[in-house]
N, C-alpha and C positions, 0 to 999 in steps of 0.2 A: 758617654758625652765629653768633651777636650774641656782638661781642669783650665783652672785661669791661670795665669801666668804669674813668677811668686814674683819677690821683689827682686830678686836675683838676678832674674833674664832682665827687669827695666834698667839695673844698673846696666848691665852687656850696653843692651839697647842707647845708652847715652852716648856710646860711640859708633852709632853707625855710621856716622857717616864715613869717623875713619875706617871704619872696618870694612865698605864699602868701598874705599880705596885702596886697600891691602888686597883685598880680591880680588881686585880689577888689574892690581898688579902681577898677582900671582897664577892668575886662570891662563889656559894656554889650550889650545888646541889640541885633540887627540885623535890619532888619525892610526890610518894601518901603517905607516908609516915607524910608529911608535910599537906595532907589536914586532916590526922586519925588524927592528933595533933590539929587541927585548928590553925595551926600558922596563925598570920595575915599576910598578904601583907605588906611586907620592899623593902626597896631597897636591902637589902641583898639578898631577894629573889628570888627578879628577876634580881640581877643581874647591880646593882651599887649601892655606896659610895657615901656618902653625901658632897657634894662638896661647900667650901663658893667661891663661882664665879656668876659674874654679870650675868652670862646665869640662874644658878639659884635660880636667886629673878625672873628673866624674865620671869621665865618658872610656876612659882607657879598660882596655882589658885586663883581664888576669896575668896574663902570662907578657903581656909587651907594654909600651905607651903609647900602640899608634890606639886611634877611636875606635872603641867596639862595632861602630854602625861603619867603618870600612869593610867588614866583614858581611855585611847585610846585602842584600837588596829591596828595592821596589817593588819587587812578586817573585813568586817561587820560581827556581832555578833546578836545574840537575845536582848544580852541586851542596848546594842546602837542601832541595826536595826532590831526593830522586825516585820515591814514591808517586810523585806527583807528576814530576816534565822526565821523561829521557833522556840516556843520553843521547849526544847530535840536536835535541829537540830546542827550540826555541819556547815556545810554550807550550801548557801538555797536548798531547798530541799531533803538533803540527813542528818539524822537522825545518832546519835551516835549506834546505833543497827547495821545501818547497815554498817560503818564503821570497825566495831568490825566483823561483819562476813566474812568482804573481806578480813582482818588479819587471820581470823581463816581461813579459805578457803584456803588460803596463806601456811599456817604451816602445815595446811593437806599435802597439793600437793611435801610437801620438803619431802628429804628423813631425817630418826630422828637424831637430832642433829645438823642440819643444823643453820648459820648464814647466815643472808639476812641484805646486806646493798643497801640501796635505798638513791641516793643523789637526791637534789634537782636541778632546774636549776640557770643560771644565771642573771647578769643583765647585759644589751649589750648593747654598747655604738655608734653612730651613727656617734658622732667625741669626741674630748675631755671634759668630763662634761655633753653632752647632751646625754640621753640614750634612748633606746626604752623602749618600753610599758613592765611592766615584764609580764610572761607567763609563770607557772606553771608545770613542766615536770609532765603528765598524769601520769606514772606510782605514782610517789612519791605522787601526791594529792588522787590518788584513794584510797589510804592505808591510807593516814595520812587527808587531806582535808585543810594540813596547805601550804599559800599561803607565801609566804617568800622565798627569793633567799639564798644561802649561809644555809641552810640545809642537815642534813642528817638525815634519819630513820636506828635504826639499831632492828630486831628482831631476836631472837635466844630463839630457842624452846628448852623448860627446863619442865620436865614431873612432879617439884615439885612445879611452878606456877601455881595460880589459871586458869590462862589460859590458862596454858601450853605454854607458851610462854611469853616471857619481851622483854618491847618494849622502847628503848631509841632515847630520838632526842637529835640532838647536833643544837641548833639553837641560834640567835644572842639575847643574853639579850635585857633586859628595859635598855637606856642609855639616860636620858632627855639631855643631849647635846648636843647626835648624830640625837637624833630621831627631836631636829627641824633644823635639818637641812635634813636628809635623809627620816623623816616621821617615823610614829608609828612604833611597833612592836609592836608581843604577848608575848614576855618574858617567860621567864622557868616556871612562876607558871599556864600561861594558855597553857600552852605544853602538862601537866600535869593533872589538871583539865578541859577544855575544849575539850580537842584531845586527852586524853585517855593514853597518857606516863604512863609509870612506874618509868622513872627519866627522867629528863630532864638534861641537860649540856647547857655549856659554849660554843660555834663553837669553838673556839680556843681551848679546852680542847681535840676536837677529836683524835689529833695526840696518844697524851699519853694514853689514853681511849681504840681509836682502836686497841692500841700496847697492851695492857693488852686481848684484846678479841682474837686477832688474836695468841698470847701465847695459851690461852685455848684450841683454836681451833689446834691447832698442837700437845696438850697432848691427845687429842682422837684417836680413833681407824681411822684408814682410812675410815669407810664407815661410821662411824657417825660423821667426822669434814669437811663436805663440807660448802663451802664459794658460795654465791649466791649472784653476784653481777656484775654491766656490768662497765667493764671499758676499752672500748674500742673504744666508739666513735659510737659505730654502728647505722644505717640508720643518720649520719651526724648528729649526734648528740652530743652538747657539752659535752667533758671533763672537771671537773673543778678540781681546786688546791686540793682537798678534796680525789677524785678520784684518782686522782694520787699518793698522801703519803698513800693510801688503797695498791695499787699496789708496793707500794715501803713495805709494809713489809711486804706484801702478799710473795716479793721475798727472802725478808731477811730470811724469815723462810720456805723457798723450799718449797711453797705451790701449786705451780703453778700444780700441777695433780689432787688438790680439790677442782680448781675453777671451776665456773659454771656458764651461763649465768641470771639473774634472769627475765630480762624482759620478755623473752617465757612466763614464769612461771604466771607471770602476766597478761600478753597480753589475756592468757588463761581463765581467769577467767571475761577481761573486756569485753572478745566477744560476754559472751549471757549477756542482760540487764536486769536489775533487773524494779519490775516494777516504780520504785521513776524514774530511771532512763529512763524511755520510757515518763517518763511524762514531765521531762526536755526538753526531744528532741520534743516531742509534744510543746513545749511553744516556741522551736529556730524556728520550722517548721513555726505554728502561726504568731509570727514575723515578721519570712521573706515571709510568702506569701502574708500578708497585705503589707509590702513592696512593691511588686512586683504589685500588686494594684496598689497603687498611683503610682508607676511607670510608669507601663503603659500610664495612663493619663498624666502626663505630658513629656513626648517624642514627640517633634517637630523637623521638619528635621531645621540644622544650629546647634544644641546644640551640643555642645562635650561631649566624650562618658565621659570625667570626671567630667563634672558636669551632667549627668545622676547617675554616679555611688555614688553623693554626696545626691541627690534626696532620691536613695537607702536606704543609711546611715542611711540620716536621718527621712527618714520613719521608719526603725526597730527604733530608739529610739523615735518615736512618738507613737509606738504602746506597749506603755510597763506604757505609762503616761494615766491613768485615773481619769476624770473628773466629778466632781459636775454636777448636773441640772443645775446650777447659772457661768457654767465656770470656776469655781477654781478647785484647781488639789486637789483631794482623795489622790490618788497614784501614787506613781513614782518611777518603781522600774529598769527606761533606765541605772541604772550603771551595774546593770548585761548583757547587754549582749554588745557589738565587736564585729566587720566582725571576722570571724571564719575563714578569709582567705584573701589573694590576688586576687580582683575578678577580672573575665574577661566581659569588655564589648567590645566586638568587632561587629564592624559597617561593610557591607558591605563584600570584600572580606577580611576583616581582620577574620573573623569567618573560613578564613579555616588555621588558625593556635591555635593548640590544647588550648595553653597557653600561648596567647595574654592578657600580663598585662599593655601594656604604656596606654592606653585609655585614649587616644590622641586628635584624630582623631573628624573634624568634620560628625554628624549624617546627610544621603543626605537624599530626598526625593526618594520613589521609592527603598531605600536599607532595609535587611531586620537587625537587630541586635541580637547580640548571649549576652544575659548574665549569668553569670553561679556566683552566687552570692550566700551568706550566713548569718544568724548570727549565733551566739555564745552565748548561752544562758546560765549562770549558770556555764561556762564551758563544755558543751555538743554542739557537732557543727549540723548546718545544709546545706544543701550542693542541692542548687536549679539549674537548668539550663531552661532557658524559649529562642525561639528563637521568634520576631515578629517584625511588619513592622513599619520601623520610624515614617510613616506618619500614623500609624492606620488602613488601608486597605493593604491585600494580593494580591498578582499578582496571574494573574490565575497561572503560572510555580511556584512561592512560593508558593501556595496553594497545588497543586501535590505533592513536592516532601517534604512539611510538612505534609500533610498527610499520606505518606509512613513512617515516622519517626515517626508518632505518632502509627501510629498503628502498627510496630514495638514492640513499647516499653508496647501498654498497653496489648497487649499479653503475652511478659514475666512477668508482674507487676504477673498476675495469676498462675506463676510459682513459684510465693517466697511465698512459704509455706512448711511443713514436709510430707505432703502426696503429693509432686509433685517427689518426690525422686530424686530431684536434686543438685548439687550443683554451686556456681558462676559459673566456669569454662563451665557445662553442658549447663546454661542457655546464657552464651555470645555465646557458637557454634550455641545453635537453634537461635537467635538474629541474625547470619549472615546468615542462610536459607532464614529464614523470610523475611529479608532484599532484599536479591535477587529475593524473591518473586515480594517483592512492587515494586522495582525498575523497574522489566520487567515489569511492567503493566504500566508505563510511559513511557517504549520508551528506560531504559537502555538496553544494549547487555552487561552486565558486569561478567568477571568472577572471580571466589572462590578468584582468588589470585585479582584481582582489587579490590574487598569488602576489604579484608583482610588489604590491602598495603596501599590503595589510595583510597580511598571512608569512610571507617570505618577501621580507622586503631588504635582505640584503645578498652580497654576491657569495655564491658557493664556495670562493675560495681565493687565497691569496699565497705569496711567494712567501718562503720559510727561509731562514739560515741564521745570522749574526742576529738579526733583527726580527722581531718576530713576523710586520710588516716590512717583507725582507726586498731589497732593489725597486722601491716605489715608483720608481722612474722607469722601470721597465715593463711594455705593455703586458695586459694579459688575452690580448688578441695573437700575442704572436704563436706561432702555432711548440709542441710541448718537445721540450728537449730530452735528452736522456739523464738525469741524475740529476733533472732540477729537483727541490724540492715544495712541493706546497702541500697546502690545507686541501680537504676536503669537507668542508660543514654545509648540509644542510637544514634547517630550521622549520617550525611552523609557530606562529604567533598567536595564536584565537582570541580577539577582541572581544567587550562584552557587547556584543553588537550581537541583533537575531535574524540577520545575514547569513547568521553561522551557525551550527547545531547547537542546543545550551550545555548539552554535556560536556563538552572539550571548550565551552569559553572561562578563560581564564589561566589557561595551559598554555606555555610555551615550552616547547621541546628544541633541543641543538644536537647533532654530534657531531662530532669534527675528531678525522685523524690526520697525520701526518704522513706524507707520502713521497718515495722518493721513486720519479720517472722511469720507467724501466725501455726497451726495446717494444718488445713483446706484451702481451699482457701475464704472464708467465714470471716476468722479470722485474712487476711491478714490488715495490719493500712496501709494508705496512710498518713505519719506525713506532707505533704506539700501539700494536697487537694487545701488548700485555693489558691496559687498561678495559676492564669487562663492558661489551657492548652487548652482547646480544639480551634479551628479556631472564633469559634461564640463566645464562653467566651474571648474572644483577642479581638476581633472585637470591643465586648460589652465593656468592661471593658475599651477601649480605648477613647471610644467614650461619655460613662458617666461621665467618669474623664473632660474630655474637655466642655461637657456644662455645669458641675456644677462651671468651675471655669470662 
């Protein structure tokens, strides 16, 4: 929790107006020209002026008079955390060349002369002064790797530029007195030297600079002056003050007919994963799969669903800690993982609710527990569902229903290749037919409407990537392409309804894996295969873990 501001800072803030004017005089653009001229990093370039304040003295390092925050960044870098970020990588697992390729691909996909504005996420607060953990907007992160709030990326097509475009970042400048409270920032020089911008400006300059950019767009012919930006909070995403300011500027210039949504163009790129992205998602699946293994053996009757959730989340962290033979820590990469979404830990009849997230009930002997949970690793998600008995052994009815769902899932996994000629929607339609056949074998007399409306009411799949429900504007009717990553998650939820066999009423079962689409059936990759799935695997994992404890 963030501490209350002491009296010292109140005194500093009395002169906030003067301090802001000093800052405006000292701020300068940081560009590639600075790098070519090899100008030394200084407070001038990082957006702050020297101040004779008590805080300045408190912040100086042990060996120099520079503020200690000048040596820090707002996210892990190779220089500071080589165990997390490799050489030539901007973010863990993704190098500078890949970020450049992403931007080049976007520029190539837009009409000639286009300008694209991409906005970061903001900070969200639980209550006054208490904030949620920050997560960057996926489109912004995909194009930049920059992991700070209140930032704007501008990409302008420019045939005269060496790269065919110019890249400008508007970000929070380094400011030692603010960083001591809010944490370190990357700053303007890093935006150029590390993240690939041609120019970097303080975020407070956005309104003035954006006005000039929009005016230049207005001077272009109509077929060369498109503005790509997401201004409307589509898909319930946050619309921040910089976005609203851009909308105001566009309205002032009467550019409404030239405005296009940007996100669909970025999502088309994000839909097909690079080898580096697949590697990160494989690690997310490995971490989550190991956590499922540990969790199975620690689930016991009487334990709360929330306690089981904490077991899973702790196991995800532990999966990224490597130890030496003497028990000491060799490598700890747990900082790169967090829950990919609010998980479902639904025991007993709670599993009849698709997104039960209260996770508060005690788990009872004889019940199943449906766990839909996954770790995010280096900003890429996993999404796994397993259903298993609280006391480690399936009853006969549970075994029969589970086997039906598992059979349907395994058959649908084999269709996740280009050669199958299927789309996700076609796989779903096929899954409902297979599910009806499987249920018939164990005594169900369910109509196709019963399957669609009551027993299996959700889609079998969604795209997966930086977001759990990734690239949501991309149609599930398009044919599968190599290196798409998709989930396969059939489920059966039997209500208390006498149209269905009584032995199965009150049971909900879902089984979900993360799949890399291959060219052929042999190329299909299951990223989450470490999570026990067959009945024998589940019961064995439960028994082994309990015996070892």
